[in-house]
ROPA-92402 format. One record per residue (C-alpha): x, y, z; residue number from 0. Coordinates in steps of 0.25 Angstrom, whole numbers, plus 5000, padded with zeros to 4 digits. Each point is the difference from the previous one (the first is absolute). Layout:
N
east = X&north = Y&up = Z&k = NUM $
...
END
This chain:
325
east = 4751&north = 6273&up = 5912&k = 0 $
east = 5015&north = 5002&up = 5001&k = 1 $
east = 5009&north = 5008&up = 4991&k = 2 $
east = 5015&north = 5004&up = 5000&k = 3 $
east = 5007&north = 5012&up = 4993&k = 4 $
east = 5014&north = 5006&up = 4999&k = 5 $
east = 5002&north = 5014&up = 4998&k = 6 $
east = 5012&north = 5009&up = 4998&k = 7 $
east = 5004&north = 5012&up = 5007&k = 8 $
east = 5003&north = 5012&up = 4990&k = 9 $
east = 5009&north = 5012&up = 5000&k = 10 $
east = 4994&north = 5013&up = 4995&k = 11 $
east = 5009&north = 5008&up = 4991&k = 12 $
east = 4990&north = 5011&up = 5000&k = 13 $
east = 4994&north = 5000&up = 5014&k = 14 $
east = 4987&north = 5003&up = 5007&k = 15 $
east = 4999&north = 5007&up = 5013&k = 16 $
east = 4988&north = 5006&up = 5006&k = 17 $
east = 4985&north = 4996&up = 4998&k = 18 $
east = 4988&north = 5008&up = 4995&k = 19 $
east = 4991&north = 4990&up = 5006&k = 20 $
east = 5004&north = 4992&up = 5012&k = 21 $
east = 4989&north = 4989&up = 5000&k = 22 $
east = 5002&north = 4997&up = 4986&k = 23 $
east = 5015&north = 5002&up = 5000&k = 24 $
east = 4999&north = 5009&up = 4987&k = 25 $
east = 5014&north = 5006&up = 4998&k = 26 $
east = 5003&north = 5015&up = 4998&k = 27 $
east = 5008&north = 4996&up = 4988&k = 28 $
east = 5002&north = 4988&up = 4990&k = 29 $
east = 5013&north = 4992&up = 5001&k = 30 $
east = 5009&north = 4990&up = 4991&k = 31 $
east = 5005&north = 4988&up = 5006&k = 32 $
east = 5007&north = 4986&up = 4998&k = 33 $
east = 4996&north = 4987&up = 5006&k = 34 $
east = 5011&north = 4993&up = 5007&k = 35 $
east = 5004&north = 4985&up = 4998&k = 36 $
east = 5006&north = 4997&up = 5013&k = 37 $
east = 4992&north = 5008&up = 5010&k = 38 $
east = 4987&north = 4992&up = 5001&k = 39 $
east = 4988&north = 4997&up = 5009&k = 40 $
east = 4993&north = 4986&up = 5000&k = 41 $
east = 4986&north = 5000&up = 5006&k = 42 $
east = 4990&north = 4988&up = 5002&k = 43 $
east = 4986&north = 5004&up = 5003&k = 44 $
east = 4989&north = 4990&up = 5003&k = 45 $
east = 4985&north = 5004&up = 5002&k = 46 $
east = 4993&north = 4989&up = 5008&k = 47 $
east = 4988&north = 4998&up = 5009&k = 48 $
east = 5009&north = 4993&up = 5011&k = 49 $
east = 5007&north = 5013&up = 5003&k = 50 $
east = 4992&north = 5008&up = 5011&k = 51 $
east = 5009&north = 5012&up = 4998&k = 52 $
east = 5011&north = 5005&up = 4990&k = 53 $
east = 5014&north = 4995&up = 5003&k = 54 $
east = 5011&north = 5008&up = 4995&k = 55 $
east = 5015&north = 4995&up = 5001&k = 56 $
east = 5011&north = 5009&up = 4994&k = 57 $
east = 5014&north = 4994&up = 5000&k = 58 $
east = 4997&north = 4990&up = 5010&k = 59 $
east = 4993&north = 5010&up = 5010&k = 60 $
east = 4985&north = 5000&up = 5003&k = 61 $
east = 4994&north = 5014&up = 4997&k = 62 $
east = 4990&north = 5006&up = 5009&k = 63 $
east = 4987&north = 5000&up = 4993&k = 64 $
east = 4995&north = 5013&up = 5006&k = 65 $
east = 5004&north = 5012&up = 4991&k = 66 $
east = 5007&north = 4990&up = 4990&k = 67 $
east = 5002&north = 5007&up = 4986&k = 68 $
east = 5000&north = 4985&up = 4995&k = 69 $
east = 4986&north = 4997&up = 5006&k = 70 $
east = 4995&north = 5014&up = 4995&k = 71 $
east = 5005&north = 4995&up = 4986&k = 72 $
east = 4993&north = 4987&up = 5002&k = 73 $
east = 4987&north = 5007&up = 5003&k = 74 $
east = 5001&north = 5008&up = 4986&k = 75 $
east = 5001&north = 4987&up = 4993&k = 76 $
east = 4989&north = 4993&up = 5008&k = 77 $
east = 4991&north = 5012&up = 4997&k = 78 $
east = 5003&north = 4998&up = 4985&k = 79 $
east = 4998&north = 4985&up = 5000&k = 80 $
east = 4987&north = 5002&up = 5009&k = 81 $
east = 5005&north = 4990&up = 5010&k = 82 $
east = 5002&north = 5001&up = 5015&k = 83 $
east = 5010&north = 4988&up = 5002&k = 84 $
east = 5012&north = 5002&up = 5009&k = 85 $
east = 5014&north = 4997&up = 4994&k = 86 $
east = 5013&north = 4995&up = 5004&k = 87 $
east = 5012&north = 5007&up = 4994&k = 88 $
east = 5015&north = 4996&up = 5001&k = 89 $
east = 5010&north = 5009&up = 4993&k = 90 $
east = 5015&north = 5001&up = 4999&k = 91 $
east = 5010&north = 5010&up = 4995&k = 92 $
east = 5014&north = 4996&up = 4995&k = 93 $
east = 5005&north = 5013&up = 5003&k = 94 $
east = 5001&north = 5010&up = 5012&k = 95 $
east = 4987&north = 5006&up = 5004&k = 96 $
east = 4998&north = 5015&up = 5003&k = 97 $
east = 5013&north = 5004&up = 4996&k = 98 $
east = 4996&north = 5008&up = 4987&k = 99 $
east = 5000&north = 4988&up = 4991&k = 100 $
east = 4985&north = 5001&up = 4997&k = 101 $
east = 4995&north = 4988&up = 5007&k = 102 $
east = 4986&north = 5006&up = 5001&k = 103 $
east = 5000&north = 5000&up = 4985&k = 104 $
east = 5003&north = 4986&up = 4998&k = 105 $
east = 4992&north = 4996&up = 5012&k = 106 $
east = 4987&north = 5006&up = 4996&k = 107 $
east = 5002&north = 4996&up = 4985&k = 108 $
east = 5001&north = 4986&up = 5005&k = 109 $
east = 4989&north = 5000&up = 5009&k = 110 $
east = 4991&north = 5007&up = 4990&k = 111 $
east = 5002&north = 4989&up = 4989&k = 112 $
east = 5000&north = 4988&up = 5010&k = 113 $
east = 4988&north = 5005&up = 5007&k = 114 $
east = 4991&north = 5004&up = 4988&k = 115 $
east = 5003&north = 4987&up = 4994&k = 116 $
east = 4997&north = 4992&up = 5013&k = 117 $
east = 4987&north = 5008&up = 5000&k = 118 $
east = 4996&north = 4995&up = 4986&k = 119 $
east = 5001&north = 5014&up = 4994&k = 120 $
east = 5005&north = 5001&up = 4986&k = 121 $
east = 5006&north = 5014&up = 5000&k = 122 $
east = 5008&north = 5007&up = 4988&k = 123 $
east = 5014&north = 5005&up = 5002&k = 124 $
east = 4994&north = 5014&up = 5001&k = 125 $
east = 4990&north = 4996&up = 5010&k = 126 $
east = 5011&north = 4993&up = 5008&k = 127 $
east = 5009&north = 5012&up = 5000&k = 128 $
east = 4989&north = 5009&up = 5005&k = 129 $
east = 4997&north = 4990&up = 5011&k = 130 $
east = 5014&north = 4999&up = 5004&k = 131 $
east = 5002&north = 5015&up = 5000&k = 132 $
east = 4990&north = 5001&up = 5011&k = 133 $
east = 5008&north = 4991&up = 5009&k = 134 $
east = 5013&north = 5007&up = 4997&k = 135 $
east = 5002&north = 5011&up = 4989&k = 136 $
east = 5013&north = 4994&up = 4994&k = 137 $
east = 4994&north = 4986&up = 5000&k = 138 $
east = 4992&north = 5004&up = 4988&k = 139 $
east = 5013&north = 5000&up = 4992&k = 140 $
east = 5004&north = 4986&up = 5004&k = 141 $
east = 4988&north = 4994&up = 4993&k = 142 $
east = 5005&north = 5003&up = 4985&k = 143 $
east = 5012&north = 4994&up = 4994&k = 144 $
east = 5014&north = 5007&up = 4998&k = 145 $
east = 5000&north = 5015&up = 4998&k = 146 $
east = 4988&north = 5006&up = 5006&k = 147 $
east = 4992&north = 5014&up = 5000&k = 148 $
east = 4990&north = 5003&up = 5011&k = 149 $
east = 4990&north = 5010&up = 4994&k = 150 $
east = 4997&north = 5013&up = 5008&k = 151 $
east = 4985&north = 4998&up = 5000&k = 152 $
east = 4990&north = 5009&up = 5008&k = 153 $
east = 4991&north = 4988&up = 5003&k = 154 $
east = 5002&north = 4986&up = 5004&k = 155 $
east = 4997&north = 4994&up = 4986&k = 156 $
east = 5010&north = 5009&up = 4994&k = 157 $
east = 5012&north = 4998&up = 5009&k = 158 $
east = 5006&north = 4987&up = 4997&k = 159 $
east = 5013&north = 4994&up = 4994&k = 160 $
east = 5003&north = 4994&up = 4987&k = 161 $
east = 5012&north = 4994&up = 4993&k = 162 $
east = 5008&north = 5009&up = 4991&k = 163 $
east = 5010&north = 4989&up = 4996&k = 164 $
east = 5002&north = 4986&up = 5003&k = 165 $
east = 5012&north = 4995&up = 5009&k = 166 $
east = 5009&north = 4997&up = 4988&k = 167 $
east = 4999&north = 5014&up = 4994&k = 168 $
east = 5013&north = 5005&up = 5006&k = 169 $
east = 5012&north = 4993&up = 5006&k = 170 $
east = 5002&north = 5008&up = 5012&k = 171 $
east = 5001&north = 4996&up = 5015&k = 172 $
east = 4996&north = 5005&up = 5014&k = 173 $
east = 5011&north = 4996&up = 5010&k = 174 $
east = 4995&north = 5002&up = 5014&k = 175 $
east = 5010&north = 5003&up = 5011&k = 176 $
east = 4993&north = 4996&up = 5013&k = 177 $
east = 5007&north = 5009&up = 5011&k = 178 $
east = 4991&north = 4998&up = 5011&k = 179 $
east = 4989&north = 4989&up = 5003&k = 180 $
east = 4993&north = 5008&up = 5011&k = 181 $
east = 4986&north = 5006&up = 4997&k = 182 $
east = 5000&north = 5015&up = 4997&k = 183 $
east = 4994&north = 5009&up = 5011&k = 184 $
east = 4989&north = 5006&up = 4992&k = 185 $
east = 4992&north = 4991&up = 4990&k = 186 $
east = 4998&north = 5005&up = 4986&k = 187 $
east = 4985&north = 5001&up = 5002&k = 188 $
east = 5002&north = 5010&up = 5012&k = 189 $
east = 5011&north = 5007&up = 4992&k = 190 $
east = 4991&north = 5002&up = 4988&k = 191 $
east = 4990&north = 5009&up = 5008&k = 192 $
east = 5012&north = 5010&up = 5003&k = 193 $
east = 5003&north = 5002&up = 4986&k = 194 $
east = 4992&north = 5013&up = 4998&k = 195 $
east = 5007&north = 5006&up = 5013&k = 196 $
east = 5013&north = 5002&up = 4992&k = 197 $
east = 5001&north = 5014&up = 4994&k = 198 $
east = 5006&north = 4994&up = 4988&k = 199 $
east = 4988&north = 4990&up = 4997&k = 200 $
east = 4992&north = 5010&up = 4991&k = 201 $
east = 5013&north = 5002&up = 4992&k = 202 $
east = 5001&north = 4985&up = 4998&k = 203 $
east = 4986&north = 4998&up = 4995&k = 204 $
east = 5001&north = 5011&up = 4989&k = 205 $
east = 5011&north = 4992&up = 4993&k = 206 $
east = 4996&north = 4985&up = 5002&k = 207 $
east = 4992&north = 4999&up = 4987&k = 208 $
east = 5012&north = 5004&up = 4992&k = 209 $
east = 5010&north = 4991&up = 5008&k = 210 $
east = 4991&north = 4988&up = 4997&k = 211 $
east = 5000&north = 5004&up = 4985&k = 212 $
east = 5015&north = 5001&up = 5000&k = 213 $
east = 5001&north = 4987&up = 5007&k = 214 $
east = 4991&north = 4993&up = 4990&k = 215 $
east = 5008&north = 5006&up = 4988&k = 216 $
east = 5013&north = 4995&up = 5006&k = 217 $
east = 4994&north = 4986&up = 5002&k = 218 $
east = 4997&north = 5001&up = 4985&k = 219 $
east = 5014&north = 5004&up = 4996&k = 220 $
east = 5007&north = 4990&up = 5011&k = 221 $
east = 5008&north = 5012&up = 5003&k = 222 $
east = 5007&north = 4995&up = 5012&k = 223 $
east = 5008&north = 5012&up = 5004&k = 224 $
east = 4989&north = 5010&up = 5000&k = 225 $
east = 4990&north = 4990&up = 5006&k = 226 $
east = 5010&north = 4998&up = 5012&k = 227 $
east = 5002&north = 5014&up = 5002&k = 228 $
east = 4985&north = 5002&up = 5000&k = 229 $
east = 4997&north = 4989&up = 5010&k = 230 $
east = 5012&north = 5005&up = 5009&k = 231 $
east = 4995&north = 5014&up = 5001&k = 232 $
east = 4986&north = 4995&up = 5002&k = 233 $
east = 5004&north = 4992&up = 5012&k = 234 $
east = 5007&north = 5012&up = 5006&k = 235 $
east = 4988&north = 5009&up = 4997&k = 236 $
east = 4991&north = 4990&up = 5007&k = 237 $
east = 5008&north = 5000&up = 5013&k = 238 $
east = 5002&north = 5015&up = 4999&k = 239 $
east = 4984&north = 5001&up = 5002&k = 240 $
east = 5002&north = 4990&up = 5012&k = 241 $
east = 5011&north = 5008&up = 5006&k = 242 $
east = 4992&north = 5013&up = 5000&k = 243 $
east = 4986&north = 4994&up = 5004&k = 244 $
east = 4995&north = 5003&up = 5014&k = 245 $
east = 5004&north = 4992&up = 5008&k = 246 $
east = 5012&north = 4996&up = 4991&k = 247 $
east = 5003&north = 4986&up = 4995&k = 248 $
east = 5014&north = 4995&up = 5000&k = 249 $
east = 5001&north = 4986&up = 4995&k = 250 $
east = 5014&north = 5000&up = 4996&k = 251 $
east = 5011&north = 4993&up = 5008&k = 252 $
east = 5015&north = 5002&up = 4999&k = 253 $
east = 5000&north = 4987&up = 4991&k = 254 $
east = 4990&north = 5007&up = 4991&k = 255 $
east = 5008&north = 5012&up = 4999&k = 256 $
east = 5013&north = 4992&up = 4998&k = 257 $
east = 4994&north = 4993&up = 4988&k = 258 $
east = 4995&north = 5013&up = 4994&k = 259 $
east = 5014&north = 5006&up = 5000&k = 260 $
east = 5007&north = 4987&up = 4995&k = 261 $
east = 4990&north = 4999&up = 4988&k = 262 $
east = 5005&north = 5014&up = 4996&k = 263 $
east = 5014&north = 4996&up = 5002&k = 264 $
east = 4999&north = 4987&up = 4992&k = 265 $
east = 4993&north = 5008&up = 4989&k = 266 $
east = 5011&north = 5009&up = 4999&k = 267 $
east = 5010&north = 4988&up = 4999&k = 268 $
east = 4992&north = 4994&up = 4988&k = 269 $
east = 4989&north = 4991&up = 5007&k = 270 $
east = 4988&north = 5007&up = 4995&k = 271 $
east = 4989&north = 4998&up = 5011&k = 272 $
east = 4990&north = 5008&up = 5007&k = 273 $
east = 4993&north = 4999&up = 5013&k = 274 $
east = 4985&north = 5001&up = 5003&k = 275 $
east = 4994&north = 5000&up = 5014&k = 276 $
east = 4986&north = 4997&up = 5005&k = 277 $
east = 4994&north = 5003&up = 5013&k = 278 $
east = 5011&north = 4994&up = 5009&k = 279 $
east = 5015&north = 4997&up = 5002&k = 280 $
east = 5003&north = 4989&up = 4990&k = 281 $
east = 5005&north = 5005&up = 4986&k = 282 $
east = 4998&north = 4996&up = 4986&k = 283 $
east = 5011&north = 5001&up = 4990&k = 284 $
east = 4995&north = 5000&up = 4985&k = 285 $
east = 5011&north = 4994&up = 4991&k = 286 $
east = 5001&north = 4994&up = 4986&k = 287 $
east = 5000&north = 4985&up = 5000&k = 288 $
east = 5014&north = 5000&up = 4994&k = 289 $
east = 5005&north = 5007&up = 5013&k = 290 $
east = 4993&north = 4992&up = 5011&k = 291 $
east = 5012&north = 4991&up = 5004&k = 292 $
east = 5009&north = 5013&up = 5001&k = 293 $
east = 4990&north = 5007&up = 5009&k = 294 $
east = 4998&north = 4987&up = 5009&k = 295 $
east = 5015&north = 5000&up = 5002&k = 296 $
east = 5000&north = 5015&up = 5004&k = 297 $
east = 4988&north = 4998&up = 5009&k = 298 $
east = 5006&north = 4988&up = 5007&k = 299 $
east = 5012&north = 5008&up = 5004&k = 300 $
east = 4991&north = 5010&up = 5008&k = 301 $
east = 4999&north = 4997&up = 5015&k = 302 $
east = 4986&north = 5006&up = 5001&k = 303 $
east = 4994&north = 4990&up = 4990&k = 304 $
east = 4993&north = 4989&up = 5007&k = 305 $
east = 4995&north = 4993&up = 4988&k = 306 $
east = 4999&north = 5002&up = 4985&k = 307 $
east = 4988&north = 4996&up = 4992&k = 308 $
east = 5000&north = 5000&up = 4985&k = 309 $
east = 4987&north = 5003&up = 4992&k = 310 $
east = 4996&north = 5000&up = 4986&k = 311 $
east = 4987&north = 5005&up = 4994&k = 312 $
east = 4990&north = 4990&up = 5003&k = 313 $
east = 4986&north = 4994&up = 4998&k = 314 $
east = 4989&north = 5007&up = 5009&k = 315 $
east = 4991&north = 4993&up = 5010&k = 316 $
east = 4995&north = 4986&up = 4996&k = 317 $
east = 4994&north = 4987&up = 5005&k = 318 $
east = 5009&north = 4988&up = 5003&k = 319 $
east = 4997&north = 4986&up = 5004&k = 320 $
east = 5008&north = 4997&up = 5012&k = 321 $
east = 4992&north = 5005&up = 5013&k = 322 $
east = 5007&north = 5004&up = 5013&k = 323 $
east = 4990&north = 4992&up = 5008&k = 324 $
END
């Protein structure tokens, strides 16, 4: 059977960094995120007896099967479906891969939804989120719609994401400034393993529950100013952990720093916007919808910005009818 799914990337307002279980990808803390409308992965999966081995093509490039995370994820799905049939997978991202825009989140969410359906599994949203998490932690947040919370569970069954609000709940935008399309030197998965080596990591863990509670309260109020201040400070705290781990992780480029400083300048000039950064160099700027055009104008004048991608809160991973092969 052949199935195709499209899944959004997501931006974490309150982020997860560090895992208490590597194999199951259980996070050290919960997180809050938003699915992004224009950072998406489309994936087609077909299980068929005609395939003698798994075939994986990502962005028009064949992936080696040996050691493939995608194949390992297919194996999880085959085990659930009680089948041994090999599969062909074709997947395309509409945005740069490996630059900190969470392509693994959209990628494994799309793979989970497409492959489970192709294997004739009928999984609930919760079950899909749990399964996606095992491929890539943040992928669990790309399964539900809109504004999402990933619960900090101590078991596989209790660590999953659910929707707090549908996409149309709040009229805000995430404007991505692509400052480099080159892959980062250290993958997120590898970086996660270094979190505990930072002397500040235990301090971070002590206030994460309160931070998540505050974020949820600000979402209820739609208090954009305090919400923006919180997510900007959270991004800086996350990178403080990375900078002080052993070895250190320095994902920022000159373009990243330039946008961070400009956001503060624009804010002082009356353009209320706030930056957020994931595990890479490209930068997210959160703004109210009414200020999107002004922000784009400012970003276009910045030499370091290679591309601008405007995102709104979006639907989570879902099946579509048009296959890639």
